[in-house]
N, C-alpha and C positions, 0 to 999 in steps of 0.2 A: 425397428431395424432401419438401416440406412437404405432407403428406397430409391435414391437419384443422387448423383453427383454431377455438377457442371463446372467445368476447369476452363478457364480463358487466360491465356498468355503466361502460363507457368513453365518455364524451361522451353523442352522443345514441343510443347503442346500449346496449339493456338486456340482452338475451342473444341472441347470434348464433352459430350452429355452421355452418361451411361446410367442405366437402370440396372439395380441389383435386385436379386431375389432372396426369399428365404432360405434357409439351409446353407449349404457348403458351396461358396462362391470361388472358384479357382481362377487365378490370373497366372499365366505363364507367357513365355516368349523368349527370343534371343537374348543372349547377354549384350547389354549396350541398348536395348530396345526402349528404355525408359520406364522398368517396372519401379525403380525408387521414386520417379516422379510422381507416380499415382498416390504412393505411400506419403511423400513430402506434401502433396496437395492436400490430402485428407487431414494430415497431421496439421497443416497450415489453418484449416477451417475449423479446426477443434481446439485452436487457441494455443498450439506449441509455438516456440520460438521460431522465428524466420526473419531473414534479411531481403534487402531488395536485389539480391544475386538470383533469387528465384524468377525474377521478372523476365520473360521472354525478351531476347535482343531486339531493340529496335521498337519497343513498346514502352508507353509510360506508366502503366499499371497493370495489375493482375488481380483475379478474383477468383475465388471458389464458393460455390453455393451447395450445400448439402441438405438433402430433405430426409427427414427421418419419420417413420409411421409406428403405430402401436407404442405410443409413449408409455413408460412405466410410471408408477406411483412417485418414486424418488425425484424424477425429473418434474412431474407436475406439481408436486410440492414446492420445489425450488423455483419453478415458474411464477408460482402464487406468490411467493416472497419476493420476487424481483418486479411484480406487478406487469408481468409479461401475460398478454391474452392467450389461453390454452385454446387450440384448435386439435382438428383430427390429425393434422400433420405439423411437425415442426420444422421451421426453415432456419438454417443458419446460414449466414454470409460474411465473409471476410474480404476486404479489398485493401491492397497495398500499392503506394505509388513510390515513383523513383526517389522522391524526397524523403521517404521512410515514413509517409503516414499511414496509419491503419484506420479503417473504419469498419466497425463490426454491428452486425444486427442479428435479432432473434424474431421470427415472425414480423420482419419489417420494422422492429422497434430498435433505436440505437442503443447499444450497450457498450460497456468498457470492455478492454479485452480480457480482464479478470473475470468478469460475469460470463462472458463467452466461454472462457475455459472452464469455469465450475460448472457450468450447464452441461458442456460437451463431456465432462468426465462421467456423468451419470448416463451417457448414451453409448459410447464406444470406448473400447480398450485397444491401444495398438502397441503389439509386441514387435520389438526390433533388435538388431544386433546390438546396437547401443545399450539396450535394457540388458541383454546378457551380461555385458560387462559390469552394469551398475549391480547385478545380482551377486557379483563376486566380492562386493563390497559388505564387510560384516554390519555396518550402520543399516544396509537394506534389509538384514536379517531380522532385526528387531522390529522394523516397520511393518514386515510380513506377518510376523507373530501378533503384533497389536491389531493389524486388520482383520486377521483370522478371528481373533478373540475379542473385537470391539465390544460387543454386547456386555461381555462379563468384565471388561477393564474401565468402561466409561465411568463409573462411580469413583472408583479409586483414583483414575486420572484427574476427574474434577477437585477430588479432595487435595491431591498432590499440588496442583496449579494453585488452587485456593491457599493452601497452608505455605507455599514458596513465595507467593505475592505478600503474604503476611510478614513472612520472613525478611524478605528483601526490604520492605518498608521499614521495619524495626532497625534493620543494619543501617539504612540511609540515615535514620533518626540519630543514631549512635554515632555515625560519621559526622553528623552535623555540630554535635556536641565536641567531639574530639575527646582529649583526656581532661580530666579534672583541673589540671594545671592550666590548660587553654581556656577552660571554661573561665577560671577566676580573671585571667588577664582580659578576656574579651568582655566581661561584666564591667570592669574598672574603665575600659575606654569607652564602652557604650553609655556609661552612666556619666561620664564626663561630657560626651557629645550631647545628650539629652538634656543635662542641666545648662551647657551652653546656649541651645537653641532656646529652650524653654523662658529662661531668664532674659532673654532678649527682647520677649514680648513682642514679636514682629507683628505690622498691621499691613495690610494689603494697600498699595500705593504710597506707604509711608515715604520710600525713598524720593519719590517724585515731588511730593510735598516738601519735604526737607531741602531738596535742590532749588525749589522755588523760592523757600522762606531764606535760604543763603543768599541766593541772587538779590533778594530784596534788601537783606541787611547790608550787603557789600555796596549797596547803592543808596543807602538811607540819606547821606547829606546831600545827593543830587535831587532827591526826591523832596526833602524838605526845603531846599533852595527854590526849587520850581513851584512849590506849593505857595511860598511866600511872594515871589514874584507875581505869579498869578493873582493872587489876592490884591497885592498893591495896584496892579492894572484895573482890576474891577472896582477897588474901593479904597485906594490908598489915601495918603494925606494930601496928594496934590490935587489941585481944584480940576484937572483935566482927566480925571480917572473916568472910566465907563459909566458909572452910576451918575455921576455929577452932569456928564455930558447928556445922559438919557433924560435926567430931570430938566435941564433946560430945554431939550428939544420938545417934551411933554407940555411943559408950561407953555411954550411958544405955539404949539397946535392948539391948545385949549383957547388961547386968545382969538385964533381965527375960527372957532366954532360959530360965532354969530355970522360969519360969511357963508359958511356951507358945513352942514352937520357932519360930512365925511371926516373934516378935520378932527372934529370932537370923537368920532370913533376911532380914528388912529391914535389919538392921544391915548384913550383907554386901552389900546392893545398894547402900547408902549409901557404903559403904567403896570400891565401885567407882566411884562418882560422884566421891569425893575424889580418885582417882587420876587421873581424866580431867581434873578441874578444875585440878589441881597441873600437868599438862603444858599446858594452856591458858595457865597462868600463866608457866610458863618461857618459853612462844613469845611471849606478849605482852611479856614483858621484854627478851627477846632483840631484836625488832623495835624497841621503843622505844629501846633503848641504841643500836641502828645506824642510826635514823633521825635525819637533820638536815636543814635547808635548804641546798640545794647550788646557790650562785649560778652556778658555771660550767657546771653541767648545765643550769640554767634558760635561761641566756643561749644556750648551743648549741642548744637546743630552740627558742627563739624565731628564731634565725638560720637554722635548717634549715626552719622553717616559712614563713618569709619567702621563702626561695629557691624551694621548692615552689609558693607562690601567684604569684610572680612568673612561673615558667615556664607555669603555667595560664593566666594572663592573656595570655601570648603565643602559646601552641602548642597549647592544648586545655583542655578543661573538667575532663578527668581525666588520671590518668597514663596509662592506656591511648591515650588520644587523642594525649598527646604523643608516645609511642613511634610511634605510627601515623604522625604528621607526622615523625618522625625517619627513618623507613624512606623515606617519599616524597622528602624532601629529601636523603637519603643516595643514592637512585637518580639524583635529577636531579643532584648533585655529580658522581657516578660517570661520569653522560653527558657533563658539560660539562669534565670534568678534561682529557680530552684534545680540547677543543674546536676548537684550531686546526687540528690534523690532519684532525678528522673534517670540519669544514667544507670544507677543501681536497678530501677524498675526495668528500664528496657534490656538490661542485660539478663535479668530473670526471663522477662519475655522471650528474648532470643533463645534461651535454653530450652524453655518449654517448647517453642516452635520447633527446635532443632530436634528434640526427642520426638514429637509428634510426627515430623517429617521422616524421621528415621524408622518409626513404626510403620509408617504408610507404605514407605518405600520398600520394607520387607514383605508388606501384604502384597504390594504390587508385583514384586519379584516373584513371590510364591505362586500368585496367580498366573504370571506370564510362563512359568515353568509347567504348570499343569495344561495351559492352553498349548503350549510347545509340543508337549507330548502327544496331544491329539493332534495336532498338525503334521508332526512326523509320522503318525501312523497313518494318517490320511494320504500324505504324500508318497509313502512307501507303497501303499497299495495302489495308487495311480501308476508308478514307476514300474511296479511289477506287471502291470497291465501293458506297460510300453516295453516289455521285454527284458527289464533289468530285474530278473527273480533273484538275484543273489545280493542285491544292493543293500546296505545298511545306512541308516540316516538317525542322527538325533541331534538336538539343539543343546549346545554348551553354554551355560551362564557362568560368568566370572563372579566368584564368591563377592559378596557385599563386605565393604570394608567394616572395621570396627567402628563402634560410635565415635571414639576418640580421633579417628582419622576421616570422618564421615563429611563430605562435601555435598550437599543438597543441589538438585536440579528441579526443574519443573516436570521432567519426564522419568524420574526415579533415576537409579544409579546403575541401571543393567547394561551389560554388553553381551550380546547373543551371537553366536557363531554356528552356522549349520555345519556340522561334522559328518563326512559322507565316506563310503567305501563302495565302491562298484563290483568288487570281487570278493567271493569267499575266501576266508582265511586272511584277508588283508585288514589291517586296523583302520578305525575311521579316523579320518585327518579333515584339515580345514577344507571346505569346498572348493575354494579358489586354487587350492595347491595340487588337487588330485583329479579333478573332473575334466574330462575330455571334451571335444567341441560337440560330438555327437550325444553325449550323455548331458551336457548341459541344455542341449535343445529340448531333450524330453523332460529334465527336470523343469525348465521354464513351461513347457506345456502343461505338466502335472500341476504346476503352481498355478498359473494363469486359469485353469478350469476351476480350481478350489475357490480362488479369490473372486474371480468374476460371479460365481454362484452367490458368494456373499454380497457384493455390491449391487447385484441386480442389474448389471449391464446385459443388453440386449444384442450388441454387436462386438464381435472380436475379430481383430485384423491382425494376421501373422505376416512378418515379412521374413520369408525364408526360413521357417521353423525346421527345416530339413537339413540344415548345414551339420556336416559331419555324419549324415544318415544315409543307409543305403540297404539293399538286399531285404531280408526278412523284417528287420527292425523298421525299415521304410513302410513295408505293409502294414505292421502294427500301428504306427504313427498315423498313416492314412486312415485306418479303421477307428481310431480313437478321436481323430479330427472329425471324422463323420458323425461319432457318437455325440460329440459336443454339439454339433450344428443341428442336431435333432431337436435341441432345447434353445439355441441361440443362432442367430445368424453368424456366420464366420466367412470371411474374407481371408485368403490366403495365397500369396506370391510363392511359386515353387518351381523347381526343376525336377521334382520327383515325379516320375510317370505313375507310381502306385498312389500318391495323393491326387494328382490330376485324374486319375481313373474313377475316383470316388465322388468328383464333382457331381452337384444338383444343376450348377449353371458354370460354363467354362468360357473365358474370355481370352483372346490373344491381343497381347500388347507387342504391337507392331511399329517398326521405324520405316519411314520413306522419305523420298525426295519429290517435292513439287514445286516447280517454278523456281528452282535454285535455292530452296529452303528446306531443311530437315524438320519432318513432323513425326509425332509420336500419336498413334491412335489406338483405341480398344474396340476390338471385333467381338461380338457375342458369337460363339461357334455352334453351328448346327451339327447334326450326327457325323455326317461325313467330315466335315472340317475338323471336328473334335477328334475323329479316327485319325486323320493327318497329323494333327499337333501332337497326339500321344506318342504316334510312331516316330515323329521327330525326337521326342523326349527319350524314346527307347534308343534309337539308333544314330542320332546325331544328323548332321547336316545331309549326309548320303545314306537314305534310308534304304537298309538292305532288305532281302526276301522276307526274312523272318520277323521284321518290325510291325508289319501291318497285323499279321496273325496273332502276334504276342500282343498288340495293342487290343484286338477283338477280345482275346481271352481275358486280358485285365478288366475289359468293361463288363463281360459277362460275370465274372468274379465279383466285382463290384456291385453288380445288379443283385446278384445272389446274396451278398451279405446284406445289402439294404432290405431285403424282403425277408431275411432269416429272423 
């Protein structure tokens, strides 16, 4: 149950900390006092959509913290799946800033908004006027049937989703093939591209090596000329080449050896240089003799470069990219190579899956219709307890199309509509067209009671469930709400004195001005304060002499009902 809520900087609330109790918690107050702010704050911390307009004027952020106790098994299992530590109480917190940032935590552990919402959905259920509007949508009706019969439907729905995924997968494969004519055209193109790349036999870094070779071939005359010139300088016919001069210097130094051994050592070093230079000369001469401009080699180099650059323009900016493209089209070619046989195979698979889907869709629909009858019976029972003794209700399903017109979906092909009549002798018509505001409130109360029992939710919140209700019906609704609160915690915002009189805990929502600012606060009422608030609900602002005695009578009646 919701044990405590702390609200900071939400609309007219500066800082509000409220403890709630088990049983029926009633919130009442003047119109405009800020009752909707309490619901908005609770919705906010439970993960519902919100925007920065909720933040109190002049503040940069707002936050709501909710503390839940007596956590149910569904919640504990979900916390375990999310690796959130399970304690005696569960603390949800959500903060929003003016720049739209949301921070969510569960037991002080940061979580996503989606996780917060999923956990909160196992803790509390809020009924609001917006949900009444949604209830008139026929899509909502099928969701209710499915929630009511979830245990019976789970296996059929799993089969439906599995078959539908397989069916969509086969359809995608068929779309990839296209028509057989398209297959043949694509195969011809792919074959040409594969052959063109494969026959080129490209090698990594080949283009760079060819560019270097072409540069060398283009400068072959210059290279040969430089080699010959270098050879002549080192060992040419002239007597003044470098080797001849080194020979003269070496011989001269050897003659000085008798005067100083150093000259002999220098002569030996020069002799070593002569040997090395002679080797360089022989190498230069060999290269020069073997070097010549080779036109055929040059043309082959240019042709190869043209081939590589043509393939790069078509298939990729590098040889690696070209081969990646080759792998891709080879896979596609292999896929299409046996296209005609594959198309026939997939067409057969598609038909088999379609038949299986149609069969399961029929089973799913038949099961839903059984469940809908049970739901209708239980709803009628609840509605009759709420004073609608003459009402009639059933769920009408649109007949399933013939197989030839069947369009499969992951959730079957059912359209379900609640058909309703509030009065004896009147035909049942679509709920949205015949139900009044007061009838809709009771319908939603009955439905919420049934669904909440299935979901295992411990806290139910009703925002003005009394819309369109008064008199005797208001008393019946009040008693029903109290009956619900014996098994679940109920929080209800109301204008009805009949409902307020049934409260186990009664809170007054009050608006006041302090230091030039408007504030909303929540006050827990003692017995005298509660009597005064009940009198106000009965008699309005100007409480007449009958209001207080009437309020006492209502409280006494409520006490007798609770003890009965």
